[in-house]
Structure formats: C-alpha cells, structure tokens
N, C-alpha and C positions, 0 to 999 in steps of 0.2 A: 809919680813920681812915690817914693816912697818915703814916710814920713812919720816920727815919732811924735807919739801925743802921752799927757802924764795928765789921771785923773786922778783929785784929791776928794774922799765924801765919807760921811760917814753914816753910823746904822742907826738912822733917827728921822723922823718925819715923811716917810717914803724918797729919800735922796740915791740910795743906793740902787733900785732897778731904772730909773730916767740915765743914768750912770753907766750904766752894763748894755743897754741897750744901744747908748750911743755908741761905747764903747764895742758894743760886739758889732755894727756895722761897718769900723772904721777896720776893723782885724778883718772881718771881711772881704775887704778892697785891699788888702796887703798892708796894711801901717802895722807899726810895732806897736801896742799899747800896754800902758802899764795904768796899776788901780793902788794908789796910796789911800789905804783904807785904818780904820778903828775897827773891825768885820774880824775880829781873830778866834770865833767860839766852834765848834764844831758845825752846828749846825751852818754855818756863812763860808766854810770853808766846804761843806758839800755842794753849796750852790755857783762857787765859782764857777764861772763857764772856764772850759779848756783856751789855752792859744796868749792868755792874759801873764804877763807880769805883777803879782800884787807884793806889795808892801806894807808893812804894819809901820804908823807915825808912832 
C-alpha cells in the first residue's frame, strides 16, 4: 500500500543525511516523500535526490 511521508529537518548537526537515507528507502519502495527543510542554498539544492518533493519552512 502506497503511503505519504513528511520529514522535517534542518541543516545543522548532521540532521540531513539520516533523513535522506530513510526518505530515499521509502521512495524506492514506491511511497510519496516530502522533505520540509531550511536547506535552501545552492549547495543543498544540488544535493537533493530526485523524486522527493521539497518545501522550505
């Protein structure tokens, strides 16, 4: 069964890599994934994996 997941994170203290690992695994299993983040620099945009919906807060 396909589900929707929302992750909220910030760019500090190593919070982003674990969130992206889980989000990527869920996306590979066919779920919808949205990441809500303060990460909005050019570097963080380049690091965003495809297939996720991204929103700033």
